[in-house]
C-alpha positions in Angstrom: -27.2 27.1 242.7 -26.3 30.2 240.6 -24.7 29.9 237.2 -21.2 28.6 236.6 -18.6 31.3 236.9 -17.5 33.0 233.6 -14.5 35.0 234.8 -11.0 34.1 236.0 -10.0 35.2 239.5 -6.6 35.6 241.1 -6.2 35.5 244.9 -3.7 36.9 247.3 -4.2 35.8 251.0 -2.0 36.7 254.0 -2.4 35.4 257.5 -0.2 35.1 260.4 0.4 32.9 263.5 2.1 33.5 266.8 3.6 30.8 269.0 2.2 28.0 266.9 2.8 25.5 264.1 0.9 26.4 260.9 1.8 23.1 259.1 3.9 20.4 260.7 6.0 17.9 258.6 5.2 14.4 259.7 8.5 13.2 258.1 10.5 15.6 260.3 9.1 15.3 263.9 6.1 17.4 262.9 8.4 20.5 262.8 7.0 23.6 261.0 8.0 23.3 257.3 11.1 25.4 256.5 12.9 26.3 253.3 16.4 25.5 254.4 18.0 27.9 251.9 15.9 31.0 252.7 14.7 30.2 256.3 11.2 30.9 255.2 8.2 29.1 256.6 6.3 26.9 254.1 2.7 25.8 254.3 1.2 23.4 251.8 -1.8 24.1 249.7 -3.3 20.9 251.2 -3.3 22.5 254.6 -5.1 25.6 253.4 -7.7 23.5 251.5 -8.2 21.5 254.8 -8.9 24.8 256.6 -11.4 25.8 253.9 -13.1 22.4 253.9 -13.5 22.2 257.7 -15.0 25.7 257.8 -17.5 25.0 255.0 -18.5 21.7 256.7 -19.1 23.6 259.9 -21.4 25.9 258.0 -23.6 23.0 256.9 -22.1 22.2 253.5 -21.6 18.6 252.3 -17.8 17.9 251.9 -16.6 14.9 250.0 -13.1 14.7 251.5 -13.8 14.1 255.1 -13.3 11.3 257.6 -16.4 9.1 257.9 -16.9 5.8 259.6 -18.9 2.8 258.5 -20.0 -0.5 260.0 -20.5 -1.4 263.6 -16.7 -1.4 264.3 -16.3 2.2 263.2 -13.9 1.6 260.3 -12.9 4.7 258.3 -14.3 4.9 254.8 -12.0 4.7 251.9 -12.7 6.8 248.8 -14.7 4.0 247.1 -17.1 3.7 250.0 -17.4 7.5 250.2 -18.3 7.6 246.5 -21.0 5.0 247.0 -22.7 7.3 249.5 -23.9 9.1 246.4 -25.2 6.0 244.7 -28.0 5.5 247.2 -30.8 6.5 244.8 -29.6 4.3 241.9 -31.0 1.0 240.9 -27.7 -0.7 240.3 -29.4 -3.8 238.9 -30.5 -1.8 235.8 -27.7 0.5 234.9 -24.3 0.1 233.2 -21.0 1.3 234.8 -21.0 4.3 232.6 -24.6 5.3 233.6 -23.8 4.7 237.3 -20.6 6.7 237.0 -22.4 9.7 235.4 -25.2 9.6 238.0 -22.7 9.4 240.9 -20.7 12.3 239.4 -23.8 14.4 239.1 -24.8 13.7 242.7 -21.3 14.5 244.0 -21.1 17.8 242.1 -24.5 19.0 243.2 -23.8 18.1 246.8 -20.1 18.6 247.5 -18.7 22.2 247.4 -15.2 21.0 247.9 -15.2 19.0 244.7 -16.6 22.0 242.8 -13.8 24.1 244.3 -10.8 21.7 244.3 -11.8 18.8 242.1 -11.1 15.2 243.0 -10.0 11.8 241.8 -12.8 9.5 242.8 -12.3 5.7 242.5 -15.5 3.6 242.0 -16.2 0.0 242.7 -19.8 -0.7 242.2 -21.8 -4.0 242.3 -23.8 -4.0 239.1 -26.1 -6.9 238.2 -24.3 -9.1 240.8 -21.0 -8.2 239.3 -18.4 -5.8 240.8 -17.1 -3.2 238.3 -14.5 -0.5 238.7 -14.2 2.9 237.3 -13.1 6.4 238.3 -14.1 10.0 238.1 -11.5 12.8 237.8 -12.1 16.5 238.1 -9.3 19.1 237.9 -10.2 21.7 240.5 -10.8 25.3 239.4 -9.3 26.6 242.6 -5.6 26.0 243.0 -3.0 27.5 245.4 0.7 27.6 245.3 2.7 26.6 248.4 2.3 29.3 251.0 5.5 31.0 252.1 6.3 33.5 254.9 7.3 37.0 253.8 10.3 36.9 256.2 12.8 34.5 257.7 11.6 32.6 260.7 13.2 30.6 263.5 11.9 27.4 265.2 11.7 27.2 268.9 11.9 23.8 270.7 9.7 23.4 273.7 9.9 20.6 276.2 7.6 20.0 279.2 6.2 17.3 281.4 2.9 15.4 280.8 0.3 14.5 283.4 0.7 10.7 283.2 3.4 8.2 284.2 5.8 7.0 281.5 4.9 3.4 282.3 3.0 1.4 284.9 4.4 1.6 288.5 6.7 4.4 287.4 7.3 7.6 289.4 8.5 9.4 286.3 6.1 11.4 284.2 6.1 11.5 280.4 7.9 14.4 278.6 6.2 16.5 275.9 8.2 17.9 273.1 7.1 20.2 270.3 8.3 22.7 267.8 6.7 26.1 267.2 7.3 29.4 265.5 7.3 32.6 267.5 5.8 34.4 264.5 5.1 33.8 260.8 3.3 36.0 258.2 2.3 33.6 255.4 1.3 34.6 251.8 -0.7 32.3 249.5 -1.3 32.9 245.8 -4.2 31.3 244.1 -6.1 31.1 240.8 -9.8 30.3 240.0 -9.8 28.9 236.5 -13.0 29.5 234.7 -12.3 26.8 232.2 -12.1 24.0 234.8 -15.1 25.6 236.5 -17.2 24.5 233.5 -16.6 20.8 234.5 -17.1 21.1 238.2 -20.0 23.6 237.9 -18.3 26.1 240.3 -20.8 28.9 240.9 -20.7 32.5 242.0 -22.1 31.5 245.3 -19.3 28.9 245.7 -16.7 31.7 245.2 -18.4 33.8 247.9 -18.3 30.8 250.2 -14.6 30.4 249.4 -13.8 34.0 250.3 -15.6 33.6 253.7 -13.9 30.3 254.3 -10.4 31.7 253.7 -11.0 34.6 256.1 -13.2 33.1 258.8 -11.9 29.5 258.5 -8.4 30.7 259.2 -9.4 32.7 262.2 -11.7 30.0 263.6 -9.2 27.1 263.3 -8.9 26.8 267.1 -6.7 23.8 267.7 -3.7 23.7 270.0 -1.1 24.2 267.3 -3.2 26.6 265.1 -4.8 28.8 267.8 -3.8 32.4 267.2 -3.9 32.3 263.4 -5.4 35.6 262.1 -6.3 36.6 258.5 -4.5 39.9 257.6 -5.2 40.6 253.9 -7.4 39.1 251.2 -7.4 40.4 247.7 -9.3 39.0 244.7 -8.8 40.2 241.2 -11.7 39.4 238.8 -10.6 39.5 235.2 -12.8 40.3 232.2 -10.2 39.2 229.6 -10.5 35.4 228.9 -7.6 33.2 229.9 -5.6 36.1 231.4 -4.1 36.7 234.8 -1.1 38.7 236.0 0.6 36.0 238.1 3.2 36.2 240.9 1.0 38.3 243.2 2.9 37.0 246.2 6.2 38.2 244.7 4.8 41.7 244.2 4.5 42.5 248.0 7.2 43.1 250.5 7.4 43.2 254.3 9.4 46.1 255.6 10.5 46.6 259.2 13.4 48.1 261.2 13.6 44.8 263.1 15.4 41.7 262.0 13.0 39.2 260.5 13.4 36.8 263.4 12.4 39.5 265.9 9.0 40.0 264.4 6.0 39.2 266.6 3.1 41.3 265.4 1.7 43.3 262.4 2.4 46.5 264.3 6.1 45.9 263.9 6.1 46.1 260.1 4.4 47.5 257.1 3.5 45.9 253.8 4.7 47.5 250.6 2.1 47.1 247.9 3.5 49.5 245.3 4.7 46.8 242.8 1.3 45.1 243.1 -0.7 48.3 242.7 1.4 49.4 239.8 0.9 46.1 238.0 -2.9 46.3 238.6 -2.8 49.9 237.2 -1.0 48.7 234.0 -3.5 45.9 233.4 -6.7 47.6 234.5 -8.2 47.3 231.1 -8.3 43.5 231.6 -9.7 43.8 235.1 -13.4 43.9 236.0 -13.0 44.4 239.8 -10.6 44.1 242.6 -12.0 43.1 246.0 -10.1 43.3 249.2 -10.3 43.0 253.0 -7.6 43.7 255.6 -7.5 43.7 259.3 -7.1 46.9 261.3 -3.6 46.0 262.5 -2.3 45.7 258.9 -0.6 48.9 257.7 1.0 49.8 254.4 4.1 51.7 253.5 2.6 54.6 251.6 -0.8 55.8 252.8 -1.3 57.5 249.4 -1.1 54.1 247.7 -3.1 52.3 250.3 -5.8 49.9 248.9 -8.5 52.4 249.7 -6.7 55.3 248.0 -5.3 53.5 244.9 -5.8 55.2 241.6 -8.2 52.5 240.5 -11.9 52.9 240.5 -12.6 49.1 240.6 -11.6 48.5 244.3 -14.4 47.4 246.6 -14.5 45.7 250.0 -15.0 42.0 250.4 -17.8 40.8 252.7 -16.0 38.2 254.7 -18.4 38.0 257.7 
């Protein structure tokens, strides 16, 4: 593992979905989450972190927050049992709760990239010297995202269809399937990588590289029935050289512009993204910036070609390797 990061980063990530449900609300019939005042689509940071975790796990990384079973009956582990997976090399008959806690924490941080990224609250219940003792480990994650929000108004479509099976035994009536989906949503996430919290979770430069790839490829490769069709459109990372500094509100510094009404949008070719406010702010703060990394898909276009990312009047722009 490379050294713990020393710099703060700021992240802007845009992705879209067509004819899907990017984040259903279980308290509202699993409908896509909507801000009722603005009609914008909302996606929780937890949903984005799940996407990242799943991709990293598929790539062979150990993930602490995952569904695992135990015992012959296949019961799902709780957090205490999951933590005990990292106590296997300890002689619990010879250590105190503090020593056990420190050893388990070390094992989890060295093994689990999601804890190094997002932190965790890990409850412990350990049988020490024939006596059960409790404790906990808490890490504040260096990587945090705000709630994702679409850059335009959306509308929800209600779809109803028939299932393949009968509604009950000896019935001639099939079950009905009901679901809610969005014809289109372009979603923006704003995030921070905090170098101060990284000292405690040992977040490394390699971990940040994995995060970038997971944001891009994990979003694209989330091939479930409700998420199939998600596509990454723009990823921008600002690496700061000034300590404890970041510009903030990156998601408020971009605008979607189109001749169509918001609810008519179905594809990136129907709009352009105005980056002028963002690029101007980067220009004003460039003495605090070490580098600006970016990736965007071929379909994404910008309002002013002369102020496109590749042509911005900043010599610190470089492409992100997201493959």
